Structures are given as structure tokens and as C-alpha cells.
C-alpha positions in Angstrom: 29.2 93.3 97.5 30.9 90.3 95.2 34.6 90.2 95.3 36.9 87.7 92.9 39.2 85.6 94.4 41.8 82.7 93.4 41.1 79.5 92.6 43.5 78.0 95.2 41.1 80.6 97.6 37.6 80.2 96.1 38.7 75.9 96.1 39.6 76.2 100.2 36.3 78.2 100.9 34.4 75.8 99.1 36.1 71.9 99.4 33.7 70.1 97.6 32.1 70.6 93.8 28.0 70.4 93.5 29.2 68.0 90.7 32.3 67.9 88.3 31.3 70.2 85.9 32.3 73.1 88.1 35.2 71.3 89.3 38.7 73.3 89.1 40.2 70.6 86.7 37.2 70.9 84.4 36.9 74.5 84.3 41.1 74.4 83.6 40.9 72.4 80.8 37.9 74.4 79.3 39.3 77.9 79.8 40.2 78.7 76.6 36.5 78.9 75.8 36.0 81.5 78.0 37.9 85.3 77.7 37.6 85.4 81.3 37.3 83.3 84.4 35.6 84.7 87.2 35.3 83.1 91.1 32.9 84.6 92.7 32.0 85.2 96.5 30.4 88.1 99.3 33.5 90.0 101.1 32.9 88.4 104.3 35.2 86.2 106.6 32.8 82.8 105.0 30.8 83.7 102.5 28.0 81.0 102.2 27.7 81.0 98.3 30.0 81.3 95.5 29.4 81.3 91.6 32.6 80.0 88.8 31.4 81.3 85.5 32.8 82.6 82.0 32.8 85.6 80.4 32.3 85.7 76.8 31.0 88.5 74.0 29.8 90.9 77.6 27.9 87.6 79.1 28.4 86.1 82.3 28.3 82.5 81.7 27.4 79.2 83.6 28.5 77.1 82.5 30.2 78.7 79.5 31.5 74.8 78.2 29.3 72.0 79.9 25.7 70.8 79.8 24.6 72.6 83.2 26.8 74.7 85.8 25.3 76.5 89.0 26.9 77.6 92.3 28.9 76.0 95.0 27.3 76.6 98.3 28.4 76.0 102.2 25.9 73.3 102.8 22.1 72.3 101.0 20.2 74.4 104.2 21.4 77.4 103.3 19.0 80.3 103.8 17.0 81.4 101.1 18.0 85.3 102.2 21.6 84.3 102.0 21.0 83.3 97.9 18.8 86.1 97.8 21.9 88.4 98.9 24.1 86.9 96.4 22.2 87.1 93.5 21.2 90.7 94.2 25.0 91.3 94.8 25.8 89.6 91.4 23.3 91.6 89.3 25.4 94.6 91.2 28.6 93.3 90.2 27.6 92.7 86.3 26.5 96.2 86.0 30.1 97.6 87.4 31.8 95.2 85.3 29.3 96.4 82.5 28.4 92.6 81.9 25.3 93.1 79.3 23.5 89.5 80.0 23.9 86.1 82.8 23.1 82.9 81.7 22.4 80.2 84.1 21.5 76.5 84.0 20.9 75.0 87.0 22.3 71.0 87.6 19.5 67.9 87.4 18.5 67.7 90.7 19.9 64.5 91.9 23.3 67.0 92.3 21.6 69.8 94.1 17.7 69.2 95.0 17.1 71.2 97.8 19.9 74.5 96.6 18.1 74.5 92.9 14.5 74.8 94.6 15.8 77.8 96.8 18.0 79.3 93.8 15.1 78.9 91.4 12.4 80.9 93.3 14.8 83.5 94.4 16.2 84.0 90.5 12.4 84.0 89.4 11.8 86.7 92.3 14.9 88.7 91.3 13.5 89.2 87.7 15.4 86.6 85.9 13.5 84.8 82.8 13.2 81.6 83.0 13.7 79.7 79.6 11.3 76.7 78.3 12.6 74.2 80.8 14.4 71.1 79.4 13.3 67.6 80.0 16.1 65.7 81.6 16.1 61.7 82.5 17.7 59.8 85.0 17.6 56.1 85.9 17.8 54.8 90.0 19.7 51.7 90.2 18.1 50.6 93.1 14.5 49.9 91.2 16.5 48.3 88.5 16.0 44.0 89.5 17.2 43.0 86.5 14.5 42.7 84.3 12.9 45.6 82.2 9.7 46.8 83.7 8.0 47.8 80.2 6.7 44.9 78.3 7.7 46.0 74.9 11.6 46.6 76.3 11.7 42.9 77.8 10.5 41.7 74.3 13.0 43.4 72.7 15.8 42.6 75.0 14.5 38.9 73.9 15.3 39.3 70.8 18.7 40.3 70.8 19.4 37.5 73.1 18.5 35.6 70.3 20.3 37.6 67.7 23.4 36.5 69.9 24.3 39.3 70.1 27.7 40.8 72.4 28.4 43.6 74.9 32.0 45.0 75.8 33.5 47.5 77.8 36.1 48.9 75.8 39.9 49.9 76.4 41.3 49.7 73.3 41.9 53.5 71.7 40.9 52.1 68.1 37.6 50.4 68.8 36.9 53.6 70.9 37.2 55.7 68.0 35.1 53.0 66.2 32.5 53.4 68.8 32.6 57.1 68.5 31.9 56.9 65.0 28.9 55.2 65.1 27.6 58.0 67.2 28.6 60.9 65.0 27.4 58.9 62.3 23.9 58.0 64.2 23.8 62.2 65.1 24.6 62.8 61.4 21.8 60.4 60.2 19.4 62.0 62.6 20.4 65.6 62.4 20.8 66.1 66.3 24.4 68.3 66.8 27.5 66.5 68.3 29.1 69.4 70.0 32.4 67.2 70.9 35.5 65.2 69.2 36.9 61.8 70.4 40.0 63.8 71.6 37.7 66.0 73.5 36.8 62.4 75.1 40.2 61.8 75.6 41.1 65.0 77.4 37.7 64.6 80.0 39.2 61.4 80.5 42.4 62.8 82.2 39.9 64.1 84.6 37.4 61.2 85.8 37.1 58.0 84.1 35.5 57.4 80.9 33.4 54.5 80.3 32.9 53.1 76.2 30.4 50.5 76.0 29.7 48.6 72.8 27.6 46.2 71.2 28.3 44.0 68.6 26.7 41.0 66.4 28.4 37.0 66.2 30.6 38.6 63.3 32.3 41.4 65.4 30.9 44.2 63.5 30.0 47.3 66.1 26.0 48.1 66.3 25.9 50.5 68.8 27.8 52.3 71.3 27.8 54.6 74.7 30.1 56.8 76.1 29.4 57.8 80.1 31.6 59.7 82.7 31.6 58.3 86.0 31.0 60.8 88.5 31.7 61.2 92.4 28.4 60.7 94.1 27.6 57.1 92.6 26.5 58.8 89.4 26.9 57.8 85.7 26.5 60.4 83.4 25.5 59.8 79.7 27.6 61.5 77.4 26.4 59.8 74.0 24.5 56.7 73.1 24.2 55.8 69.2 23.0 53.0 67.1 24.3 52.1 63.5 21.1 51.5 60.7 22.3 47.7 61.1 21.9 47.7 64.6 18.4 49.1 65.0 16.4 46.1 63.4 18.5 43.4 65.5 17.6 45.4 69.4 21.3 46.7 69.7 20.4 49.6 71.6 17.9 47.4 74.1 20.9 45.2 74.3 23.0 48.2 74.9 21.2 49.9 77.5 20.1 46.9 79.8 24.2 45.7 79.7 24.6 48.8 81.3 22.3 48.7 84.0 23.6 45.9 84.8 27.1 47.5 84.7 26.5 49.9 86.8 24.1 48.6 89.3 27.0 45.7 89.6 29.6 48.6 90.1 27.5 50.3 93.3 26.5 53.2 91.4 23.0 54.6 92.3 22.1 56.6 89.2 22.6 57.0 85.8 22.4 60.4 84.2 20.5 60.1 80.8 20.8 63.7 79.3 18.1 66.0 78.5 15.5 64.9 75.7 15.1 68.4 74.4 16.5 71.0 71.9 15.9 74.2 73.2 13.4 73.0 75.6 11.1 71.5 72.7 10.7 67.5 73.4 12.3 65.0 71.7 9.2 62.6 71.8 10.8 59.4 70.5 13.9 60.1 73.0 11.7 60.6 75.7 9.8 57.8 75.0 12.6 55.5 74.7 14.2 56.5 77.9 11.1 56.1 79.9 10.4 52.5 78.6 14.2 52.2 79.7 13.6 52.0 83.2 14.4 56.5 83.3 12.2 58.9 84.9 11.5 62.2 83.8 12.1 65.8 85.2 12.9 69.5 84.6 16.6 71.2 84.3 16.1 75.0 84.6 18.0 77.8 82.7 17.7 81.8 83.3 18.7 84.5 81.5 19.2 88.1 83.1 19.6 90.9 80.6 21.1 94.9 81.5 
């Protein structure tokens, strides 16, 4: 059976997190977005798997306020039968607690590849319904040799250089707000949702480094910007990217991406997680094309639902 334990005990049993969205600090920052936070483990001396989730409106959610959630595992070589036993006990727990539904989104494979495969297989076998998978994109920086591999992207970058664009890492709060406004306006123009405010970004920056970059023209006007989280294990997570209508024909976004790749590779990062290119599983063709022609590869991010 599963039992609820304290935050302190949970992180004593699992002293590392598969990704920062499951860290104690991030959960604490967002705890008000759930009716209750539960930390579940098997009732035995050395549990091999655990789960942090939020309960909201009768639904057990992982994540409850993040792009993805998942499980804490003792190690990547956890046995499938241990996962199966935990998930069977999770279904029993939801019945006992009168929980109507479970929603779960696993992290992309760069965070937990072996475990993901075993968990996804087990979820399907136990009757969880798999949603249409999201297409997610990542850049493995060891393959970036200082030039774009796609011809059009190389040409667009050369155009940006001729336009004398300027790349900058922003530290001034006023400039960072301006950069966020470009992203907000870009999302509004394209009809895409924006689930965070600049204040949310500032609060998250208390947990881990948040980089905000921009591209300007020679007059100092900001044309494009990007917000990135610095995660452990040499992963940079893309929160937002956006350009202005003026910046698009000047190739500001191509210039931004190129310099971000140079920046993170020089800083010793291994990956840039570019995030999903789908909405409710439906592909955004233009976004996928843009990422893939700027060194990203596509893979799948899986979500599951169980209903009583």
C-alpha cells in the first residue's frame, strides 16, 4: 500500500530529483495551485519509487503547475515489476481517497530515458489512457560546430549579421521586462496562450538561474527575446521565445538562436530543451520546422489519464 509522508522524509528517501519541476523548492513555490500536495511511497523500509502530486477538484495531478511531472526512482535500473506494484497501489490509493481521476505527464527522455520507457509501458498495460503525444524538441550541443547545418538557416543568419544585429544577455530589470513584453505581444499576435507573468519569472529565478536574452538593432530597439532556465545536468530549458513584427524580416530570431547555442555550448551545457511544438497534441508545423532547421531533433512527450 501507499502512504503519505512529509516533505523532509520524502527527500531523505529520494535525495535527487529527476528534474527541477519536482524539486521541493519548486513544489513549495506553487503549492497554492493545488488543494493538497501529497508525497506517496510504498509502506516499506526502502521504497524504490515515489510520487509528488497535487490534488485539485478531485483529480490527482502530476504536474499540477509545470510542463511535466513524473516519478522519483531510486535509480534508472528499477525493475518493471516494482513500477507495476507502485502503480497498482496508486490506483488503490485513489479509490480509498475517493479521487476521481489521475493526470500524468512524463518528462522528455533527456531527463529520465530508461525509467520513462518502463513507466509508459506499465501505465498502458494497467489501463491508463494515453493522450495524443506531444512533439518535443531538443538540441544536443555537442553536434553544434559553430554553424547551422541547414542551408536556409545559414543564409538567414548571414542576413542577420549584415543587418548588424546585436545579441545581449540582460541583467537590468527594466530591459528584462521589455524582453518579456516582446514575448507577450508575439504570443498574442499568433494566438498562442501565455501561462506566466514576468512576476512568475522573477519568483522562479529565486530557485535557479533564469537567463533572458535579446536581439537589438543598431538603434537599440529590441527585436527578439528568449527566456531560459539553467537546469542541473547541463540542460538549458526554453521557457519562451518571441520576435517583433519588425524583427522577423531582419532575421532577429535566427540571430538569437545562433547566439544562444554559442552561449550555452561555451558554458558547458549539453542540451537545450526547446519545449513542445504541439497544442493538445496537435502539431504546429511552422514551429516544428523552425526548430528542426535550427539544430533541434523531435521526440515524443507522453501524457496519461486514468478515470474511476
